[in-house]
C-alpha positions in Angstrom: -14.6 -3.2 3.7 -11.4 -5.0 2.0 -7.9 -3.8 2.8 -4.9 -5.1 1.0 -1.5 -4.2 2.3 2.2 -4.4 1.2 5.5 -2.9 2.4 8.7 -1.8 0.8 12.3 -1.2 2.3 11.7 -2.7 5.7 15.4 -2.3 6.8 17.6 0.8 6.4 19.8 -1.2 4.0 17.0 -1.3 1.5 16.2 2.5 1.6 16.1 5.8 3.6 12.2 5.4 4.2 10.1 2.4 5.2 6.8 2.3 3.2 3.7 0.5 4.2 0.7 0.9 1.5 -3.0 -0.2 1.8 -5.7 -0.4 -0.9 -9.2 0.0 0.4 -12.4 -0.7 -1.2 -15.6 -2.8 -0.6 -16.1 -6.5 -1.5 -17.9 -5.8 -4.9 -15.0 -3.6 -6.0 -12.4 -6.3 -5.1 -14.2 -8.7 -7.1 -14.4 -6.3 -10.1 -10.7 -5.4 -9.9 -9.8 -9.1 -9.8 -11.9 -9.6 -13.1 -10.3 -6.5 -14.8 -6.7 -7.8 -13.8 -7.7 -11.5 -15.1 -8.9 -9.8 -18.4 -5.7 -7.8 -18.7 -3.5 -10.9 -18.1 -5.4 -12.8 -20.9 -5.0 -9.9 -23.4 -1.4 -9.5 -22.6 -0.8 -13.5 -22.3 0.8 -12.7 -18.9 1.2 -15.6 -16.4 3.5 -14.3 -13.9 2.4 -11.9 -11.1 3.0 -8.2 -11.2 5.8 -6.7 -8.8 7.3 -3.3 -9.2 10.8 -4.7 -8.9 10.0 -6.6 -12.3 9.4 -3.4 -14.2 11.7 -3.3 -17.0 12.9 -6.8 -16.9 11.4 -7.6 -20.3 10.7 -5.8 -23.5 7.3 -4.1 -23.8 7.1 -4.6 -19.9 6.5 -0.8 -19.4 3.4 -0.6 -21.3 2.0 -3.8 -19.3 2.7 -2.0 -16.1 1.1 1.3 -17.4 -2.1 -0.9 -18.3 -2.0 -2.4 -14.9 -1.8 1.1 -13.3 -4.9 2.1 -15.4 -6.9 -0.5 -13.6 -6.4 1.2 -10.3 -7.1 4.7 -12.0 -10.1 3.4 -13.4 -11.7 2.5 -10.0 -10.2 5.4 -8.1 -11.8 7.8 -10.4 -15.2 6.5 -9.4 -16.7 8.4 -6.4 -19.3 7.0 -4.0 -20.9 8.3 -0.9 -21.9 6.1 2.1 -22.6 6.5 5.8 -19.8 5.8 8.2 -20.1 3.8 11.4 -19.8 7.3 13.1 -22.9 8.3 11.1 -21.2 11.1 9.1 -21.8 11.3 5.6 -18.7 11.1 3.6 -17.7 11.0 -0.1 -14.7 8.7 -1.0 -13.7 7.1 -4.2 -14.4 3.6 -5.0 -10.9 2.4 -4.5 -8.5 4.5 -2.2 -4.8 4.1 -1.3 -3.0 5.2 1.8 0.9 5.0 2.4 2.9 5.5 5.7 6.4 6.6 5.5 8.9 6.1 8.2 12.4 7.6 8.1 14.8 4.7 9.1 17.2 7.0 11.0 14.5 8.2 13.2 13.6 4.7 14.4 14.9 3.7 17.6 13.8 0.0 18.1 15.2 0.0 21.7 12.8 2.8 22.7 9.8 1.6 20.5 9.9 -2.1 20.6 12.4 -3.4 23.1 15.0 -3.9 20.3 12.8 -6.3 18.4 12.6 -4.9 14.6 9.7 -7.0 13.6 7.6 -5.8 16.6 8.5 -2.4 15.8 7.5 -2.9 12.1 4.1 -4.3 13.1 3.5 -1.2 15.4 3.9 0.9 12.1 1.6 -1.5 10.5 -1.0 -0.9 13.2 -0.7 3.1 12.7 -1.5 2.6 9.1 -4.3 0.1 9.3 -6.0 2.0 12.4 -6.2 5.2 10.4 -7.3 3.6 7.3 -10.2 1.7 9.1 -11.4 4.7 11.0 -11.2 6.7 7.8 -13.3 4.6 5.3 -15.3 2.3 7.8 -18.9 1.8 7.0 -21.0 -0.2 9.6 -22.8 -2.0 6.7 -19.9 -4.3 5.9 -17.5 -6.5 7.5 -13.7 -5.6 7.7 -11.4 -8.1 6.0 -7.7 -7.3 5.8 -4.9 -9.1 3.7 -1.4 -8.4 4.2 1.5 -9.7 2.0 3.1 -12.7 3.6 6.4 -12.1 5.3 8.5 -14.4 7.4 8.0 -13.9 11.2 10.2 -15.0 14.1 7.0 -14.4 16.2 3.8 -15.6 14.4 1.7 -14.1 17.4 2.6 -10.6 16.1 -0.3 -11.2 13.4 -2.7 -12.1 16.2 -1.6 -9.1 18.2 -2.1 -6.8 15.5 -5.4 -8.3 15.0 -6.5 -7.9 18.6 -5.4 -4.2 18.9 -7.3 -3.3 15.7 -10.4 -5.0 17.3 -10.1 -2.4 20.1 -11.1 0.2 17.6 -13.7 -1.4 15.4 -14.3 -5.3 15.1 -12.3 -6.8 12.4 -13.6 -9.9 10.9 -10.2 -11.4 9.9 -6.6 -10.3 9.3 -4.5 -12.9 7.3 -1.1 -12.9 5.5 -1.4 -14.2 2.0 0.9 -14.9 -0.9 0.6 -12.3 -3.4 0.6 -14.9 -6.2 -2.9 -15.9 -5.1 -4.3 -12.2 -4.7 -4.1 -9.9 -7.6 -5.1 -6.7 -5.2 -2.0 -7.4 -3.2 0.0 -7.3 -6.5 -1.7 -3.8 -7.1 -0.8 -2.8 -3.7 2.8 -3.8 -4.2 3.2 -2.0 -7.6 1.8 1.3 -6.1 3.8 0.9 -2.7 6.9 0.2 -5.0 6.3 3.4 -7.0 6.2 5.4 -3.9 9.1 3.7 -2.4 11.3 4.4 -5.6 10.2 8.1 -5.6 11.3 8.5 -2.0 14.3 6.0 -1.8 15.7 5.9 -5.5 14.6 9.0 -7.4 17.5 11.2 -7.0 20.0 8.5 -7.1 18.7 7.5 -10.5 18.6 10.9 -11.9 22.0 10.6 -13.8 22.1 10.3 -17.7 23.6 6.9 -17.4 20.5 5.2 -16.0 20.2 1.5 -16.3 17.3 0.5 -18.7 15.4 -1.1 -15.8 15.5 2.2 -13.8 14.5 4.2 -16.8 11.6 1.9 -17.2 10.5 2.3 -13.5 10.7 6.2 -13.7 8.6 6.1 -17.1 5.8 3.9 -15.2 5.9 6.4 -12.4 5.7 9.4 -14.4 2.8 7.8 -16.5 1.0 7.3 -13.2 1.6 10.4 -11.6 0.4 12.3 -14.8 -2.9 10.5 -14.7 -3.1 10.8 -10.8 -2.6 14.6 -10.8 0.2 15.0 -8.4 3.7 13.7 -7.5 4.1 10.6 -5.3 6.9 12.7 -3.7 4.4 14.8 -2.0 2.7 14.0 1.2 -1.0 14.7 1.3 -3.7 15.6 3.7 -5.1 12.7 5.9 -8.8 12.5 4.4 -7.8 12.6 0.9 -8.5 9.3 -1.1 -4.9 8.9 -2.0 -2.9 9.7 1.1 0.8 9.6 1.6 1.8 10.7 5.1 5.0 10.6 7.2 4.5 9.0 10.7 5.1 11.3 13.7 7.4 9.2 15.9 7.1 11.6 18.7 3.3 11.1 18.7 3.6 7.2 18.3 5.6 7.2 21.5 2.5 8.1 23.2 0.8 5.0 21.9 1.0 1.8 24.2 
């Protein structure tokens, strides 16, 4: 099992909602996606990495990002059945995505994390990754988690997150990595960025005098939503293969 995770709007200055997103697939699918992205980059003669913030910064850029989204949709639309670690037969898509939303105004870091914002952020990371592992885990494969590299005041937060996840199901590795070197982190970035824009920027950019860049972002999002079949503004039920959920902070208070 491979998980690739990215975040958006980590502070309240960035947006109303913190978003953490995670792509999940098996090792074979991860290799196939990398090949598909490499092929797209060759066709488009694209040498820079994909980031949702870059949508609309160049002419013809929208089509590039729509084609990039199509790679996700291509694998998402393929279903497969497998036996989970709990020995319950389940059907999931070949590529899945889960996103956690946290409303900044509801976060009390003094209460949740002794005033340490990064510690609080990693508690939210744990909530998403714990649910994702339990949801898709198969005892036939190792769990390898890659998260987007971020600057940390306390590097042991990564180790602590790994140890806490190990208390649920053994995780072979959990490593931060620069997205430049991992195309699946770029894919996680773009989808997480679209959800973030939908929840944090959509209404503010509804005026007729939109900047060209915001128009481009909305165009990519509407294309993706049309293919996906529902709005990224909607929360979905937990066992859907594309899941958007808002964290219950009262419930989280009960978690040590």
